[in-house]
N, CA, C and O atoms as CSV, one atom per row, in Angstrom:
chain,resi,resn,atom,element,x,y,z
A,1,MET,N,N,-31.351,-73.725,13.770
A,1,MET,CA,C,-30.814,-72.380,13.818
A,1,MET,C,C,-31.962,-71.420,14.073
A,1,MET,O,O,-32.990,-71.496,13.400
A,2,SER,N,N,-31.803,-70.504,15.049
A,2,SER,CA,C,-32.850,-69.523,15.315
A,2,SER,C,C,-32.777,-68.401,14.290
A,2,SER,O,O,-31.707,-68.063,13.784
A,3,LYS,N,N,-33.936,-67.836,13.999
A,3,LYS,CA,C,-34.007,-66.760,13.028
A,3,LYS,C,C,-33.973,-65.427,13.757
A,3,LYS,O,O,-34.498,-65.295,14.863
A,4,CYS,N,N,-33.361,-64.462,13.136
A,4,CYS,CA,C,-33.237,-63.133,13.701
A,4,CYS,C,C,-33.627,-62.124,12.638
A,4,CYS,O,O,-33.147,-62.191,11.506
A,5,GLN,N,N,-34.498,-61.188,12.996
A,5,GLN,CA,C,-34.784,-60.111,12.055
A,5,GLN,C,C,-33.594,-59.167,12.120
A,5,GLN,O,O,-33.373,-58.490,13.125
A,6,ALA,N,N,-32.841,-59.134,11.045
A,6,ALA,CA,C,-31.596,-58.378,11.018
A,6,ALA,C,C,-31.790,-57.017,10.372
A,6,ALA,O,O,-32.619,-56.838,9.479
A,7,LEU,N,N,-30.999,-56.065,10.851
A,7,LEU,CA,C,-30.955,-54.729,10.263
A,7,LEU,C,C,-29.563,-54.526,9.701
A,7,LEU,O,O,-28.566,-54.753,10.386
A,8,ARG,N,N,-29.499,-54.102,8.466
A,8,ARG,CA,C,-28.216,-53.746,7.852
A,8,ARG,C,C,-28.318,-52.283,7.442
A,8,ARG,O,O,-29.286,-51.889,6.792
A,9,GLN,N,N,-27.338,-51.483,7.811
A,9,GLN,CA,C,-27.357,-50.066,7.524
A,9,GLN,C,C,-26.129,-49.637,6.747
A,9,GLN,O,O,-25.038,-50.181,6.916
A,10,LEU,N,N,-26.335,-48.652,5.893
A,10,LEU,CA,C,-25.258,-48.034,5.124
A,10,LEU,C,C,-25.351,-46.536,5.366
A,10,LEU,O,O,-26.396,-45.933,5.122
A,11,VAL,N,N,-24.272,-45.933,5.842
A,11,VAL,CA,C,-24.259,-44.494,6.063
A,11,VAL,C,C,-24.036,-43.824,4.708
A,11,VAL,O,O,-22.963,-43.939,4.116
A,12,LEU,N,N,-25.057,-43.125,4.229
A,12,LEU,CA,C,-24.984,-42.442,2.942
A,12,LEU,C,C,-24.362,-41.060,3.063
A,12,LEU,O,O,-23.721,-40.573,2.132
A,13,LYS,N,N,-24.557,-40.432,4.223
A,13,LYS,CA,C,-24.072,-39.073,4.420
A,13,LYS,C,C,-23.958,-38.800,5.912
A,13,LYS,O,O,-24.803,-39.242,6.691
A,14,GLY,N,N,-22.935,-38.083,6.310
A,14,GLY,CA,C,-22.821,-37.641,7.689
A,14,GLY,C,C,-22.029,-38.572,8.589
A,14,GLY,O,O,-21.254,-39.413,8.134
A,15,LYS,N,N,-22.252,-38.389,9.884
A,15,LYS,CA,C,-21.516,-39.116,10.926
A,15,LYS,C,C,-22.526,-39.539,11.986
A,15,LYS,O,O,-23.261,-38.703,12.511
A,16,VAL,N,N,-22.566,-40.839,12.305
A,16,VAL,CA,C,-23.528,-41.363,13.276
A,16,VAL,C,C,-22.827,-42.191,14.351
A,16,VAL,O,O,-21.758,-42.762,14.134
A,17,LEU,N,N,-23.465,-42.232,15.507
A,17,LEU,CA,C,-23.049,-43.105,16.585
A,17,LEU,C,C,-24.021,-44.267,16.609
A,17,LEU,O,O,-25.231,-44.058,16.693
A,18,ALA,N,N,-23.511,-45.494,16.536
A,18,ALA,CA,C,-24.347,-46.691,16.586
A,18,ALA,C,C,-23.998,-47.464,17.852
A,18,ALA,O,O,-22.826,-47.708,18.140
A,19,GLU,N,N,-25.034,-47.846,18.608
A,19,GLU,CA,C,-24.826,-48.602,19.840
A,19,GLU,C,C,-25.732,-49.816,19.856
A,19,GLU,O,O,-26.891,-49.743,19.448
A,20,GLN,N,N,-25.200,-50.932,20.327
A,20,GLN,CA,C,-26.000,-52.135,20.569
A,20,GLN,C,C,-25.423,-52.809,21.799
A,20,GLN,O,O,-24.253,-53.188,21.830
A,21,GLY,N,N,-26.272,-52.951,22.818
A,21,GLY,CA,C,-25.784,-53.510,24.070
A,21,GLY,C,C,-24.659,-52.654,24.623
A,21,GLY,O,O,-24.817,-51.443,24.776
A,22,GLU,N,N,-23.534,-53.268,24.922
A,22,GLU,CA,C,-22.372,-52.570,25.477
A,22,GLU,C,C,-21.449,-52.006,24.391
A,22,GLU,O,O,-20.488,-51.303,24.704
A,23,ASN,N,N,-21.732,-52.304,23.124
A,23,ASN,CA,C,-20.846,-51.911,22.029
A,23,ASN,C,C,-21.303,-50.614,21.377
A,23,ASN,O,O,-22.500,-50.375,21.212
A,24,SER,N,N,-20.336,-49.782,21.009
A,24,SER,CA,C,-20.647,-48.556,20.276
A,24,SER,C,C,-19.541,-48.291,19.261
A,24,SER,O,O,-18.387,-48.674,19.450
A,25,VAL,N,N,-19.935,-47.620,18.176
A,25,VAL,CA,C,-18.979,-47.300,17.119
A,25,VAL,C,C,-19.437,-46.024,16.416
A,25,VAL,O,O,-20.635,-45.778,16.275
A,26,ILE,N,N,-18.482,-45.223,15.980
A,26,ILE,CA,C,-18.772,-44.026,15.188
A,26,ILE,C,C,-18.545,-44.376,13.735
A,26,ILE,O,O,-17.498,-44.909,13.367
A,27,LEU,N,N,-19.542,-44.069,12.903
A,27,LEU,CA,C,-19.492,-44.419,11.483
A,27,LEU,C,C,-19.685,-43.178,10.627
A,27,LEU,O,O,-20.385,-42.241,11.012
A,28,GLU,N,N,-19.050,-43.190,9.457
A,28,GLU,CA,C,-19.155,-42.074,8.529
A,28,GLU,C,C,-19.555,-42.574,7.146
A,28,GLU,O,O,-19.699,-43.776,6.918
A,29,GLU,N,N,-19.728,-41.635,6.237
A,29,GLU,CA,C,-20.184,-41.948,4.881
A,29,GLU,C,C,-19.437,-43.143,4.293
A,29,GLU,O,O,-18.207,-43.182,4.286
A,30,GLY,N,N,-20.219,-44.139,3.790
A,30,GLY,CA,C,-19.649,-45.328,3.175
A,30,GLY,C,C,-19.500,-46.505,4.130
A,30,GLY,O,O,-19.318,-47.640,3.689
A,31,ASP,N,N,-19.575,-46.248,5.434
A,31,ASP,CA,C,-19.466,-47.331,6.415
A,31,ASP,C,C,-20.784,-48.105,6.503
A,31,ASP,O,O,-21.856,-47.554,6.254
A,32,THR,N,N,-20.689,-49.375,6.856
A,32,THR,CA,C,-21.874,-50.212,7.042
A,32,THR,C,C,-21.839,-50.832,8.431
A,32,THR,O,O,-20.777,-50.977,9.036
A,33,PHE,N,N,-23.017,-51.195,8.923
A,33,PHE,CA,C,-23.115,-51.906,10.189
A,33,PHE,C,C,-24.390,-52.723,10.185
A,33,PHE,O,O,-25.328,-52.428,9.445
A,34,SER,N,N,-24.417,-53.761,11.025
A,34,SER,CA,C,-25.599,-54.614,11.089
A,34,SER,C,C,-25.739,-55.166,12.493
A,34,SER,O,O,-24.773,-55.242,13.253
A,35,TRP,N,N,-26.973,-55.553,12.822
A,35,TRP,CA,C,-27.259,-56.171,14.100
A,35,TRP,C,C,-28.599,-56.855,14.072
A,35,TRP,O,O,-29.397,-56.644,13.158
A,36,CYS,N,N,-28.847,-57.675,15.070
A,36,CYS,CA,C,-30.125,-58.351,15.232
A,36,CYS,C,C,-31.098,-57.354,15.858
A,36,CYS,O,O,-30.796,-56.758,16.892
A,37,ALA,N,N,-32.263,-57.170,15.238
A,37,ALA,CA,C,-33.223,-56.160,15.682
A,37,ALA,C,C,-33.784,-56.435,17.066
A,37,ALA,O,O,-34.266,-55.513,17.724
A,38,SER,N,N,-33.736,-57.679,17.525
A,38,SER,CA,C,-34.312,-58.005,18.830
A,38,SER,C,C,-33.399,-57.611,19.992
A,38,SER,O,O,-33.833,-57.616,21.145
A,39,VAL,N,N,-32.147,-57.270,19.705
A,39,VAL,CA,C,-31.224,-56.803,20.732
A,39,VAL,C,C,-31.295,-55.274,20.763
A,39,VAL,O,O,-31.261,-54.624,19.717
A,40,HIS,N,N,-31.393,-54.700,21.978
A,40,HIS,CA,C,-31.525,-53.248,22.118
A,40,HIS,C,C,-30.448,-52.538,21.310
A,40,HIS,O,O,-29.266,-52.865,21.411
A,41,HIS,N,N,-30.867,-51.561,20.506
A,41,HIS,CA,C,-29.934,-50.818,19.672
A,41,HIS,C,C,-30.372,-49.366,19.552
A,41,HIS,O,O,-31.520,-49.019,19.830
A,42,PHE,N,N,-29.435,-48.530,19.134
A,42,PHE,CA,C,-29.672,-47.096,19.074
A,42,PHE,C,C,-28.655,-46.498,18.120
A,42,PHE,O,O,-27.500,-46.922,18.100
A,43,PHE,N,N,-29.067,-45.521,17.332
A,43,PHE,CA,C,-28.088,-44.743,16.600
A,43,PHE,C,C,-28.584,-43.328,16.425
A,43,PHE,O,O,-29.789,-43.081,16.359
A,44,LYS,N,N,-27.623,-42.374,16.349
A,44,LYS,CA,C,-27.995,-40.972,16.213
A,44,LYS,C,C,-26.947,-40.209,15.431
A,44,LYS,O,O,-25.787,-40.613,15.346
A,45,ASN,N,N,-27.374,-39.113,14.871
A,45,ASN,CA,C,-26.507,-38.207,14.143
A,45,ASN,C,C,-25.633,-37.462,15.151
A,45,ASN,O,O,-26.155,-36.811,16.056
A,46,ILE,N,N,-24.314,-37.549,15.005
A,46,ILE,CA,C,-23.416,-36.819,15.891
A,46,ILE,C,C,-22.581,-35.803,15.115
A,46,ILE,O,O,-21.668,-35.190,15.667
A,47,GLY,N,N,-22.898,-35.630,13.836
A,47,GLY,CA,C,-22.173,-34.667,13.019
A,47,GLY,C,C,-22.832,-33.300,13.046
A,47,GLY,O,O,-23.882,-33.112,13.660
A,48,ASP,N,N,-22.205,-32.356,12.375
A,48,ASP,CA,C,-22.727,-30.996,12.297
A,48,ASP,C,C,-23.780,-30.839,11.206
A,48,ASP,O,O,-24.548,-29.878,11.220
A,49,ASP,N,N,-23.820,-31.766,10.273
A,49,ASP,CA,C,-24.751,-31.701,9.146
A,49,ASP,C,C,-25.754,-32.847,9.221
A,49,ASP,O,O,-25.708,-33.678,10.128
A,50,ILE,N,N,-26.652,-32.870,8.256
A,50,ILE,CA,C,-27.645,-33.939,8.152
A,50,ILE,C,C,-26.945,-35.278,7.917
A,50,ILE,O,O,-25.972,-35.355,7.167
A,51,ALA,N,N,-27.443,-36.316,8.556
A,51,ALA,CA,C,-26.962,-37.677,8.317
A,51,ALA,C,C,-28.070,-38.456,7.621
A,51,ALA,O,O,-29.247,-38.292,7.943
A,52,LYS,N,N,-27.697,-39.300,6.671
A,52,LYS,CA,C,-28.644,-40.172,5.983
A,52,LYS,C,C,-28.135,-41.595,6.069
A,52,LYS,O,O,-26.974,-41.873,5.767
A,53,VAL,N,N,-29.029,-42.511,6.494
A,53,VAL,CA,C,-28.669,-43.915,6.647
A,53,VAL,C,C,-29.708,-44.756,5.922
A,53,VAL,O,O,-30.906,-44.607,6.163
A,54,LEU,N,N,-29.262,-45.628,5.046
A,54,LEU,CA,C,-30.132,-46.573,4.351
A,54,LEU,C,C,-30.228,-47.827,5.209
A,54,LEU,O,O,-29.208,-48.386,5.611
A,55,ILE,N,N,-31.460,-48.276,5.493
A,55,ILE,CA,C,-31.682,-49.431,6.362
A,55,ILE,C,C,-32.397,-50.528,5.598
A,55,ILE,O,O,-33.435,-50.288,4.982
A,56,ALA,N,N,-31.846,-51.733,5.636
A,56,ALA,CA,C,-32.485,-52.910,5.041
A,56,ALA,C,C,-32.825,-53.871,6.176
A,56,ALA,O,O,-32.003,-54.108,7.062
A,57,VAL,N,N,-34.039,-54.424,6.148
A,57,VAL,CA,C,-34.504,-55.347,7.176
A,57,VAL,C,C,-34.786,-56.697,6.524
A,57,VAL,O,O,-35.462,-56.760,5.497
A,58,PHE,N,N,-34.272,-57.781,7.117
A,58,PHE,CA,C,-34.524,-59.118,6.587
A,58,PHE,C,C,-34.408,-60.130,7.710
A,58,PHE,O,O,-33.904,-59.815,8.788
A,59,THR,N,N,-34.871,-61.339,7.463
A,59,THR,CA,C,-34.791,-62.402,8.449
A,59,THR,C,C,-33.642,-63.336,8.089
A,59,THR,O,O,-33.647,-63.955,7.024
A,60,GLU,N,N,-32.660,-63.435,8.980
A,60,GLU,CA,C,-31.538,-64.345,8.750
A,60,GLU,C,C,-32.054,-65.775,8.809
A,60,GLU,O,O,-32.936,-66.088,9.609
A,61,GLY,N,N,-31.522,-66.617,7.990
A,61,GLY,CA,C,-31.923,-68.014,7.968
A,61,GLY,C,C,-33.073,-68.280,7.028
A,61,GLY,O,O,-33.443,-69.436,6.819
A,62,SER,N,N,-33.652,-67.233,6.451
A,62,SER,CA,C,-34.744,-67.451,5.489
A,62,SER,C,C,-34.129,-67.835,4.149
A,62,SER,O,O,-32.998,-67.462,3.837
A,63,GLU,N,N,-34.888,-68.580,3.370
A,63,GLU,CA,C,-34.360,-69.043,2.092
A,63,GLU,C,C,-34.638,-68.071,0.972
A,63,GLU,O,O,-34.089,-68.229,-0.119
A,64,HIS,N,N,-35.480,-67.059,1.202
A,64,HIS,CA,C,-35.799,-66.109,0.135
A,64,HIS,C,C,-35.522,-64.709,0.580
A,64,HIS,O,O,-35.729,-63.766,-0.184
């Protein structure tokens, strides 16, 4: 199994647009999303107020 450095995000506040490859989704407070960091990705605040996103980075397939 190949390992991927994964990103997991939790929208703490606001409204963001998340894109990876051809896929895009609009997320709001409480929503989560994840993707492999090696695949082109992008996200931005599309709301009227400040957006806050918590990001966790880890390697899939690792035992610890």
